N, C-alpha and C positions, 0 to 999 in steps of 0.2 A: 483764713483765721481773723475772728473777730479784732479790731485795733482799737484804738483812743477813741474817735467818733462812734463805733458803734456800741462800746462800752456805755459812753455817756449818753446816747440814745437809749439803749437798756433801762437806765436809772430812770431816766425820764418816763418811760414806757412805767416801769414799777409804781413811781409817784402818782402817772395818773390813774390807773386802774385800782390802787388801794386808797385813794382819796376817799375818806369819810365811810371806811369799812372795817370792820373788827374782825380780826382772825381768833381762833380759839382749839382747844382740841389739840390732840396730839400730832406733833411735826413728822410726817411720814417719809423715811427715806428707802429707796428701791433695794431690793435683796443683792442686784449685782454690784452695786458701788462698793466701793473698798473706801469711801472718803467717811469721816467722824459722823457717828449720829448727834443730833440738837436735842439737849434736855433742856428743856423749857417748861417749867411748871404753872406759868402763869395762865390763868383761865380765859383772860380774854386779854388780847392784846392789839396794837395798830404795825402797819409794816413801811418804812421808808426806805428810799435810797439814795445814795452817792456814787459818783465816779472819781476817779484821779488815775492817769493814764491807762494801764491795762488792767485795773482792778476795779470791782465793783463793791462798794458796802451796803448792806442790809442792816437796818437799825430795827431791831424789835424793842416795842415799849408797852409796858404793861397798863392795863384799865382797870377801871373797878367795876365796870359794867356793859353788857354787852350791846345797850340802847345807844341808838345815834346822838341822841339828845345830854348823854352821858360820857362823852368822849374825853372833856376835863376831869382830871382827877381831883379829889377832895383836896382842900387846903392842908389838912394835916396828914396827908399821906404823900409819899414820896415815891413816883415812878420808877420801875426796874428798866433796865436796857440792856438788850443784849445786841452784840454785834457781830454778824458773817462776813466776813472776806469772801468774795466769788473772784475765781480766775477762769476766764472760759477757753482756756485751751484752744482747739483748732473749730469747734463748734459749738460750743455751749451758749444759749439764750434765757430767755424767760418768757413763760407763753402764761394767760391767765384764761380759764374757761369753766364751764358748768362742772360741777363734780360727779357727773353722773358715773363717769370713767374715765381714768387717767391715761394720758397720750403715752404712746410707746418713748420709752428712753425717758422717762420723766423720774430724775434721780433724789430729789428734794421738794416735798410738798408742804402747801402752808392752807390750810382751810378757812374760809370765813364761817360765822356763825347766822349770818342772815340768809333769807330766803330770797330766791333761790340760791343753793348752796355754789359756791364757785370757788375753784382753787387755783392759786399762784404757785408754778412748777419750775423748777430748772432742770431744761433739758438739755440732753448732751449725746447724741449718738454715738459718738465716738470715744467718749467716756476718758477725755483728756483733762476735762476741765475739774479743778479742785475749790474745795471751802476751808475755811477755817473759822473755828467758833470760838468767840469770846478775843478776837484778833483785831489789831490795827494795821492801818497802812504799811506794806511790806517795807522793812528797813533798806533793802538790797535795791530797792528801786528808788529813781531818781524822782525830781520836780514833774509835774505833769506840764506837758507842751500845750497843753489846750488851757489851763486856768491857772496856770503858777508861772507863766512865761518869764519875768524876772528873774526868778530862781532858778530858772532852768536853764537861763542864757549863762547866768553866773555860774551855775555848775558845770557848764561844759566849759568855759573861759579859763576858771581854776584849775582844770586836772588837764589842762592841755601837754604836762609834763608826763604825763603817762605814757608807758610803752603801748598801750593800744590805740593810740591816735596814731600811731605809723601803719597802722593796717590799713585795706582799703575802706575809703568813705560809704561803700554801701554796704559792708559787714558792720562797721562800729554804728551805723544809724539803728541796726536791730538790738543794741546793746539798751536794755531798760533801765542801766544805772544811771545812763547820761541821757536818752531819750526815750523817756518812759512813754510811750502809746503811739509811736511810729511801729509800722510794720511793712509787710512787703508792698504792698501797693501806694502807700503813703511815701515810703524812700523812692520807687521809681517814679513818680509822679513830679517828686520836690526836685529830683537831680536832673529831670527833662526840661522842666522850666528854666533852669540856669543853665544848662547845656555843659552841666558837669559831666565828665567819665565816669562811670561806675567805681572803676579800680584804679582813681589816684588815690594817695595817702590822705588822711583825714585831716592831717596838720597840714597839708598844702592849701585846704580849703578853710580850715578854721582860724590860723594863723593872721593871716590878712584882715581878721575881723577885731582882734584884739584893742587896737586903738579907737574903734567905733563903737565898742562896750560902753566906756565912759560915757556918752553923750544919749546913751538909751535912757528913755522914760520906764514906765510901768507897761506901756502898750505899745508895741512895736511903731515904727513909723515908716509909712512907705513915700521914700523919696523918688524924686524925679528919675535916677535910675533905676529904680525897682527896689524892691526888699531883698534882704541879703539872704544868705542861707538860712542861718538860725530862726527869721521871721518869717520865712515859708515855712518851717517846722510849725510854727503855730498858727499862719493864715490858713494853709492848706486844710488841715482837719478839721478848722470851723466852717470851711466851704461846704465840707461834706455835712456837717451838722445843719448847715443853713438850708442844704437841699430838702430836708425833710423826709420822709419816709424813714427805711431801716440802716441805710447806708450799704455797705458790701455785702450781701447777702444773696449770692449764685444760685442757692438752693431755693430760696422762697423768691423767683423773680416775678414779681406783679408790677403794677403799674407805677409803685413809686420807683423800684429797681431800674428802670429805662432812665428816669432822671438822672440818676448816678452812673449810669452806662453810657451816658452822653458826655458827662462832665470828664470822664475820665479820657485822658491825652494821650498816654503812653503805655500806662499797664495792659496786658494781653491785649493790645491793638494788633492787627494782622500786619501792619507795615513797619513794627518795631523788630528789634535784635533780641534775643533772651540766650542769658547764660548760666550755668549754676558756679553760685559761688563758692571760697572754700568751704563752708558748711553746709553745702549741697540744697542750698536756698538759690529759688530761680529768680535773677534780677534783669527786669526788662529796660531797655536803652536804645537811644538813637545815637549815629557816629561812632566813634572811636571807643572802644571798651576803656583803653587806660593801660598804662606799663605794668600794673601789677594783676593783671588778669591772670588765672588761673591756665596752666598748659593742661590739654587734654592729653592723657595717657591712657594706651589700650593694653589694660592688665588682664589677666587670667589665670586659672588653674591649670596645672598639665593636666591632659587628656590621657586617661588609662589605654592601655593599647587595646582593650574590647571596645571601647568607645571610640575610637581612633578609625578602628578594623570597620564597626557599623557605619560610620560616616563616609568612608570611601566606600563602603558596598553602596550606600545612599545614592551618593555621587555619579558610581557607575550606571545604576538603574537610570537614574535621572539623563545622563549621558545617551544610555541605549534606548530609552525612551522617545528623546528628542530626535534620534536617528532615523528611528521607526516612523515617527510622523513626518521628518524630510522627505522619508523613502515613499512613504503613503502619498505623500503630496504630487512627488515625481510621476507616480505610477498613474496618479489621476489624472494629471496632464497627458501622460503619453496615450490611456485610453481617450481623452478628448481629441489628441489629434488623430487618433484613429480612427475615430467617430467622423471628424470632418474630411479625413482623407475618402471614407468609405461613401461618404454623401457625395462627394467630388466624383467618383468611380460609377457611382448609381446614376448621377445625373448625365455623366458622359456617355453613359451607355444609352441613356434612353433617347438622346439626342443622336446616337450610331455617329459620334466624332471620335477619330482616331481609336478604331476598335483595337487593333495590336497594341498600341498602348495603354489602352484600360486593362487590357489582358495583364501585361506587366507589371501594373499598378496592383491588380488584383492579388499575383503573387507574393509582390514586395510586403502587401498589406498582411498575407496570411504570414509570413515566415515573420514578420514582427510579431504578431498576435501569439505565435506560435513561442516564440524568444522570451516575451513577457509571462507569458504562463508559466514556462518553465521556471522562469526567475521566481515567479509567485510560489511554486510549489518547493522549490529549493529554501525559499525563506521559511514555510512554513514547518519544512521536515528539520528547521534548525539548523542547516549546514550539517547536515548527517556523518557526511565524510569527515569533517574533523572533530565532529561530537564521539563519534565512536572508535574504539582501537581495533580499526578492520585488520590491520597488519597481524593481529593475534587468531584471527577466527576466518575461515572460510565457510562456514555452515551455519544454518540457524541453530544447532543443537550446541553449538561451542560459545554462544553467547551466556556472559556471565551479568551476576546483578552489578558488578563491579562496572562493567560497560556500558551501563545505562547513561544515557547524556545529561548533562549538567542541567539542563533546561528543565526536567522533571516531564517530558513528554513520554509515551508509551513505546516501547518498542515492538513494531508488528512486522509481520513476514514480509507486507509488502515494502516497509521502510528498508526493512534490511537487505532486498532484492536490489532495491533502488543505491543503497551504500556500496555493495560489492559490486554493482555494474562501474558506477563512478570510479571508484578504486581500479578497476581493470582486472579483478577476480573473478574466478566461478566458484559454484556452489558445488562441493561434493554430494553426490547422491545418498542419501540418508535412507533409501528404502533399496528391497532387493531387486535385484534383477533377473529375467527369466533367460532360457538358451540364447535367446535371439538378441539378449543385450536390451530387452525392453523391459521397463520397470510397472509392476502390478500394482493398481491402486492399492489393493488390501494388502502389500507386501509379501506376497507368496507365491515362489516361482511355480513355473508350468510343470515340474516332475512333483513336486509336492500337491498341486492342484488333481493331477491325476491318480496319485495315491489315494488321498483324500476321497475322490469320487469314486473308486473301487471300492471303498470301505463301505462307504454308504448304501452301496448296489447290496453288498453281502448281507448288511444291518436287515435291509429292506426284507431280502429274500429269507431269512431266519425268521424274520417276524411272519411271515405268509406258511412257510410250513407249520410252523407254532400254533397258527391259527385254525389249519385245515385239520391237524391231529386231533383238536379238539372238539 
């Protein structure tokens, strides 16, 4: 968020690009902006800017002619002026470029009349910025920490009886009624330089300065022991302005930003701590936070049964996945061990060393391999004996859809055989049995087979007789 130094640098930028330029025509506002239209009927005008804390004032001054040599008004004509107060919000800034096409998020645009045509735009991609037409500096904002230091100090010292100053110093510093121009990175840098914990009461920091205020002149004095808290509120922002560039602008990280980045000692530095204050704004600091630091509470809404059940199922699935991974790792290790053993056996067999011992090792290796393969098959079958309600059926035809395993695998005849075998049950003969107790593949007994054969013979004989008669 732009702070006092950034707004002052913006006002300087406007004065630089608008110097000796004449503007004219309609002031265009973007369609998406909810801010008011700027009604200004002067055919020609100039633009100048000034800053105060976290506000920038644009002043439009009417001109009688568009030519540069007639910028001064006639003796009998009094120029008209219009003030527009801008608050930049989170991402506001001014841009100046050729008027061939407006840049994205340009919400208020002033056009020049000279060639090539240029445009001064108020750009704000988050649209938190505001402007007030025909207004003056906001009454609810205190004196500027940059250019009204004596008034700023007096305003703070005369207000220490207010309950606001019982709050943590880091939160009071963001109150623009007393610290107009101080923002998040400035408060971190000021408190860090004085080694003041961010969560001590503002009163404990400011009350010791009451006696010193009477000796202050218009500009802060840097004494041997160093500047005090209120003096740093003036000196630290001035340091940012003297760096040049655009100040804090993480979106446009050009060459000028590197000087600012090196200047930062505390804000967003990797070796510093950070914590959200009571207003959910992050404060960066070093050392103890202070006795008024907010306690972190874990709060949340009650979960519905459906959501809770879903989370439990996800947890179970994750646990199952982990177990399978562990098992696969152990299986791989066993396979590796078997490979090593087989290599040893082969090498021993080649050397004809201890042949009886080698045979024993081969048998043991085969047993281990068979055991391992059996375990893998059982795992693939999804622990079939436990998944099926085997006790309810003893044949393939007795299986029901309700008896399908929960893991969604298909029921196959071979799998059912494995299941029945594991639980010690035998299959019922589901096909017909002949006289000898043997089952025919087509399900037909021997007697029925004979009768069928005689019928076929009789039919063929009748067919022959009929053909002979013809």
